[in-house]
C-alpha positions as CSV (number, residue, x, y, z in Angstrom):
1,M,0.0,0.0,0.0
2,S,1.3,3.4,-0.9
3,A,0.0,7.0,-0.9
4,S,-1.7,8.1,-4.0
5,I,0.5,10.0,-6.5
6,S,-2.4,11.4,-8.5
7,T,-5.0,12.5,-5.9
8,V,-4.7,15.5,-3.6
9,Q,-5.2,14.6,0.1
10,S,-6.4,16.6,3.0
11,M,-4.3,16.0,6.2
12,T,-7.4,15.5,8.4
13,G,-9.2,12.2,8.7
14,F,-10.4,9.4,10.9
15,A,-10.6,5.6,10.5
16,R,-11.6,2.7,12.8
17,R,-11.2,-1.0,12.2
18,E,-12.0,-3.9,14.5
19,G,-11.8,-7.7,14.3
20,T,-10.9,-10.9,16.1
21,S,-8.0,-13.3,16.0
22,G,-8.4,-16.4,18.0
23,R,-9.8,-15.3,21.4
24,T,-8.4,-11.8,21.0
25,R,-10.6,-8.9,19.9
26,W,-8.6,-5.9,18.5
27,V,-9.7,-2.3,17.6
28,W,-7.6,0.2,15.6
29,E,-8.4,4.0,15.8
30,L,-6.5,6.4,13.6
31,R,-6.7,10.2,13.7
32,S,-4.9,12.5,11.3
33,V,-4.5,16.3,11.5
34,N,-2.3,19.0,9.9
35,G,1.5,18.8,10.3
36,K,4.6,20.1,8.7
37,G,5.9,16.6,8.2
38,L,4.9,13.0,9.0
39,D,4.7,12.5,12.8
40,L,3.4,9.1,14.0
41,R,2.3,8.8,17.6
42,L,1.5,5.3,18.8
43,R,-0.6,4.0,21.7
44,L,-0.1,0.2,22.0
45,P,-1.2,-2.2,24.7
46,P,1.6,-3.7,27.0
47,G,3.5,-6.5,25.4
48,L,3.0,-5.4,21.8
49,D,5.9,-3.0,21.5
50,H,7.6,-5.4,19.1
51,L,5.0,-4.3,16.5
52,E,6.1,-0.7,16.5
53,P,8.6,-0.9,13.6
54,E,6.1,-2.5,11.3
55,I,3.4,-0.1,12.3
56,R,5.6,2.9,11.5
57,R,6.6,1.3,8.2
58,L,3.0,0.9,7.2
59,G,2.2,4.5,8.3
60,A,5.0,6.0,6.3
61,E,4.1,3.9,3.3
62,A,0.5,5.1,3.3
63,L,1.1,8.8,4.1
64,T,3.7,11.5,3.5
65,R,2.5,14.3,5.8
66,G,0.4,15.0,8.8
67,N,0.3,14.3,12.6
68,L,-1.1,10.7,12.8
69,Q,-2.3,9.2,16.1
70,I,-2.5,5.4,16.0
71,G,-4.2,3.6,18.9
72,L,-4.7,-0.1,19.4
73,S,-6.8,-1.7,22.1
74,L,-7.2,-5.5,22.8
75,A,-9.8,-7.5,24.7
76,S,-9.9,-11.2,25.5
77,G,-13.0,-13.0,24.3
78,E,-14.5,-16.2,25.6
79,A,-12.1,-19.1,25.1
80,A,-12.5,-22.9,25.3
81,V,-11.8,-24.3,28.7
82,E,-9.8,-27.5,29.2
83,A,-9.8,-29.8,32.2
84,V,-6.3,-30.6,33.6
85,V,-6.0,-33.6,35.9
86,N,-3.4,-33.6,38.6
87,E,-2.3,-37.2,38.1
88,E,-0.2,-37.4,41.2
89,A,-3.0,-36.0,43.4
90,L,-5.5,-38.4,41.8
91,A,-3.2,-41.4,42.3
92,A,-2.7,-40.4,46.0
93,V,-6.5,-40.3,46.5
94,L,-7.0,-43.6,44.9
95,A,-4.2,-45.2,46.9
96,L,-5.7,-43.8,50.1
97,K,-9.1,-45.3,49.3
98,E,-7.6,-48.7,48.6
99,R,-5.6,-48.6,51.8
100,L,-8.7,-47.7,53.8
101,G,-11.1,-49.9,51.8
102,D,-12.1,-52.1,54.8
103,R,-12.9,-49.1,56.9
104,I,-15.0,-46.9,54.5
105,D,-17.7,-47.4,51.9
106,P,-16.4,-49.8,49.3
107,A,-18.4,-48.2,46.5
108,P,-16.2,-46.7,43.7
109,L,-15.4,-43.0,43.8
110,R,-17.9,-41.1,41.8
111,F,-16.7,-38.5,39.3
112,D,-18.7,-35.7,40.8
113,T,-17.0,-36.5,44.2
114,L,-13.6,-36.3,42.5
115,L,-14.5,-32.8,41.2
116,T,-15.1,-31.6,44.7
117,L,-11.6,-32.7,45.9
118,R,-9.3,-29.7,45.8
119,G,-6.4,-30.0,43.4
120,I,-7.6,-33.1,41.5
121,V,-9.1,-31.3,38.5
122,D,-8.3,-27.8,37.3
123,L,-10.4,-26.0,34.7
124,R,-8.4,-23.4,32.8
125,E,-7.9,-21.7,29.4
126,P,-5.3,-23.4,27.2
127,P,-2.0,-21.5,27.1
128,E,-1.3,-19.3,24.1
129,T,1.3,-20.8,21.9
130,E,4.0,-19.0,19.8
131,A,2.0,-19.9,16.7
132,D,-1.1,-18.3,18.3
133,R,0.8,-15.1,18.9
134,T,2.3,-15.0,15.4
135,S,-1.2,-15.4,13.9
136,R,-2.7,-12.8,16.2
137,D,0.1,-10.3,15.3
138,A,-0.4,-10.9,11.6
139,D,-4.2,-10.3,11.9
140,I,-3.7,-7.1,13.9
141,L,-1.3,-5.7,11.3
142,K,-3.6,-6.7,8.5
143,G,-6.3,-4.7,10.3
144,L,-4.0,-1.7,10.5
145,A,-3.3,-1.8,6.8
146,A,-7.1,-1.8,6.2
147,A,-7.6,1.1,8.6
148,L,-4.9,3.1,6.8
149,S,-6.6,2.5,3.5
150,D,-9.8,3.8,5.0
151,L,-8.0,6.9,6.3
152,V,-6.4,7.6,3.0
153,A,-9.8,7.3,1.3
154,M,-11.3,9.8,3.7
155,R,-8.4,12.2,3.2
156,E,-8.8,11.9,-0.5
157,R,-12.5,12.7,-0.3
158,E,-11.8,15.8,1.8
159,G,-8.9,16.7,-0.6
160,A,-11.2,16.6,-3.5
161,A,-13.6,19.0,-1.8
162,L,-10.6,21.3,-1.0
163,V,-9.5,21.2,-4.6
164,T,-12.9,22.6,-5.7
165,V,-12.6,25.4,-3.2
166,L,-9.0,26.2,-4.2
167,L,-9.8,26.2,-7.9
168,G,-12.6,28.7,-7.2
169,Q,-10.2,30.9,-5.3
170,I,-7.6,30.7,-8.1
171,A,-10.2,31.7,-10.6
172,R,-11.1,34.7,-8.5
173,V,-7.4,35.7,-8.3
174,E,-7.3,35.5,-12.1
175,T,-10.5,37.5,-12.5
176,L,-9.2,40.3,-10.2
177,A,-5.8,40.4,-12.0
178,R,-7.7,40.8,-15.3
179,Q,-9.8,43.5,-13.8
180,I,-6.7,45.4,-12.7
181,E,-5.1,44.9,-16.0
182,A,-8.1,46.3,-17.8
183,D,-8.7,49.3,-15.5
184,P,-8.7,52.6,-17.4
185,S,-6.3,54.2,-15.0
186,R,-3.5,52.0,-16.4
187,S,-3.8,53.3,-20.0
188,P,-0.9,55.5,-21.3
189,A,-3.4,58.2,-22.0
190,A,-4.7,58.2,-18.4
191,I,-1.2,58.2,-17.0
192,A,-0.2,61.1,-19.3
193,E,-3.3,63.0,-18.3
194,R,-2.7,62.5,-14.6
195,L,1.0,63.5,-15.0
196,A,0.0,66.6,-17.0
197,G,-2.4,67.6,-14.2
198,Q,0.2,67.2,-11.6
199,L,2.7,69.2,-13.7
200,A,0.1,72.0,-14.2
201,A,-0.4,72.2,-10.5
202,I,3.3,72.5,-9.9
203,T,3.9,75.2,-12.6
204,A,0.9,77.2,-11.4
205,T,2.9,77.9,-8.2
206,G,5.6,79.7,-10.2
207,V,8.2,77.1,-9.4
208,T,10.8,76.7,-12.2
209,I,11.4,73.1,-13.1
210,D,14.5,71.9,-14.9
211,A,13.4,70.2,-18.1
212,E,15.8,67.3,-17.9
213,R,14.9,66.6,-14.2
214,L,11.2,66.8,-15.2
215,H,11.6,64.2,-17.8
216,Q,13.4,61.9,-15.3
217,E,10.6,62.4,-12.7
218,V,7.9,61.7,-15.3
219,A,9.7,58.5,-16.4
220,L,10.0,57.4,-12.8
221,I,6.3,58.0,-12.0
222,A,5.2,56.2,-15.2
223,T,7.5,53.2,-14.3
224,K,6.1,53.0,-10.8
225,A,2.5,53.1,-12.1
226,D,3.1,50.2,-14.5
227,L,1.7,47.0,-13.1
228,R,2.5,44.8,-16.1
229,E,5.2,42.7,-14.4
230,E,3.0,42.1,-11.3
231,I,0.0,41.1,-13.4
232,D,2.2,38.7,-15.6
233,R,3.6,37.1,-12.5
234,L,0.2,36.6,-11.0
235,M,-1.0,34.9,-14.2
236,S,2.1,32.7,-14.1
237,H,1.4,31.7,-10.5
238,V,-2.3,31.0,-11.4
239,A,-1.2,28.6,-14.1
240,A,1.3,26.9,-11.8
241,A,-1.3,26.4,-9.0
242,R,-3.7,24.9,-11.5
243,G,-1.0,22.6,-12.8
244,L,-0.1,21.4,-9.3
245,L,-3.7,20.6,-8.4
246,A,-4.2,18.8,-11.7
247,A,-1.0,16.7,-11.1
248,G,-2.1,15.8,-7.6
249,G,0.0,14.1,-4.9
250,P,1.5,15.9,-1.9
251,V,1.4,19.4,-3.2
252,G,0.6,21.3,-0.1
253,R,4.1,22.8,0.5
254,K,4.4,23.9,-3.1
255,L,1.0,25.6,-3.1
256,D,1.9,27.3,0.2
257,F,5.0,28.8,-1.5
258,L,2.8,30.0,-4.4
259,A,0.4,31.6,-1.9
260,Q,3.4,33.6,-0.6
261,E,4.2,34.7,-4.1
262,F,0.6,35.6,-4.8
263,N,0.7,37.7,-1.7
264,R,3.9,39.4,-2.7
265,E,2.5,40.6,-6.0
266,S,-0.8,41.8,-4.4
267,N,1.2,43.9,-1.9
268,T,3.2,45.5,-4.8
269,I,0.0,46.2,-6.7
270,C,-1.6,47.9,-3.7
271,S,1.5,50.0,-3.1
272,K,1.8,51.1,-6.8
273,S,-1.9,51.8,-7.2
274,N,-2.9,55.3,-8.0
275,A,-6.6,54.6,-8.7
276,A,-9.4,53.7,-6.3
277,A,-10.6,50.9,-8.5
278,V,-7.2,49.2,-8.6
279,T,-6.7,49.6,-4.8
280,T,-10.1,48.1,-4.2
281,A,-9.3,45.1,-6.5
282,G,-5.9,44.8,-4.9
283,I,-7.4,44.6,-1.4
284,E,-9.9,42.0,-2.5
285,L,-7.1,40.1,-4.1
286,K,-5.2,40.0,-0.8
287,V,-8.3,38.7,1.0
288,V,-8.8,35.9,-1.5
289,I,-5.1,35.0,-1.3
290,D,-5.3,34.8,2.5
291,Q,-8.3,32.5,2.2
292,F,-6.4,30.4,-0.4
293,R,-3.3,30.0,1.8
294,E,-5.5,29.1,4.8
295,Q,-7.1,26.2,2.8
296,V,-3.7,25.1,1.5
297,Q,-2.5,24.5,5.1
298,N,-4.9,21.5,5.1
299,L,-3.3,19.8,2.1
300,E,-0.8,17.0,2.3
C-alpha cells in the first residue's frame, strides 16, 4: 500500500477497524491532523511494543504528511476451557481409598466426588502458543493496513472538496488580475493626463522646473505606475497552481509557496496603485489569497 500519486489529500481524517484473532478482539483507531511533516504517535497495549517498527513502516508507506495518532486496544473473548487432571493427586487419593477400603464405603469413587476434591481437576484456558501469537500479530497488522486504507480514502475525499474550493479561489485571483489589467487608470493616456495635471499644479505655483529633471521624474512616475510585471507574474502563478492541483499528490508545500508569491504581487499592486478601483481590487485580491493560503494548510 502506498500513498496516491495522482490524488490530492487533506491532512485531516479518521478511521476505525476492528476484528478478532483467536480469542483476542482488536480495535484500531486512527486520527490525522495537519502537520509540517509526518509525525506518527502510537498508543499500544503492553506486550505489543515489538509491532512498532512494522506499524511505523505501514504508516510511512500510506502517508507522507500529517500528525497521525494510531491507537490499538485489545480484549480477550471467551475461550475454550480444558480440564487438567493432577495425576499425582488423583493417584494419591485412589491409593488412600484402597488402603482404607475395609474401613470406608467400598463403593467406587464417583466422578462428581472427585471434582469436589481440591487439586484433582483444574479448569483453565489453554495456554497461548507461539503460533497463536504470530497469527494474532499478523491479523492485527492486516487490520491496521485496512484502517490506513480507510484513512487515505477519507483524506482523498476531503482533498477533492478542498481542490474545488481552491480552484474557485484561483479563478477569483485571475479575475481580479484581469480586472486590474483592464482598469482605465492603467492606459498610457490616463497616466499622461494624470501627470499633466500634476505638472500644471506645480507650474501654477511659479516654481521653475528643470526640463531634464522633469523628464526623469515623469519617467520614474510612469514606471512605478506600470503593473505589467506584477500582473504577468500573477498569471504565471495561477497557471502553476492549477498545474499542481491537476497533477495531484503531496502538493501542499508547493502551493503554500505559491500563496506567498501571490501575496507578494498583491502587496506590490496595492503599493503602486494610484486609482481607487485598482486599490479596491488589490485589497480583495489580498483577501482571496489569504483564504487560499488558509485552505492550502490543510493539504498533504
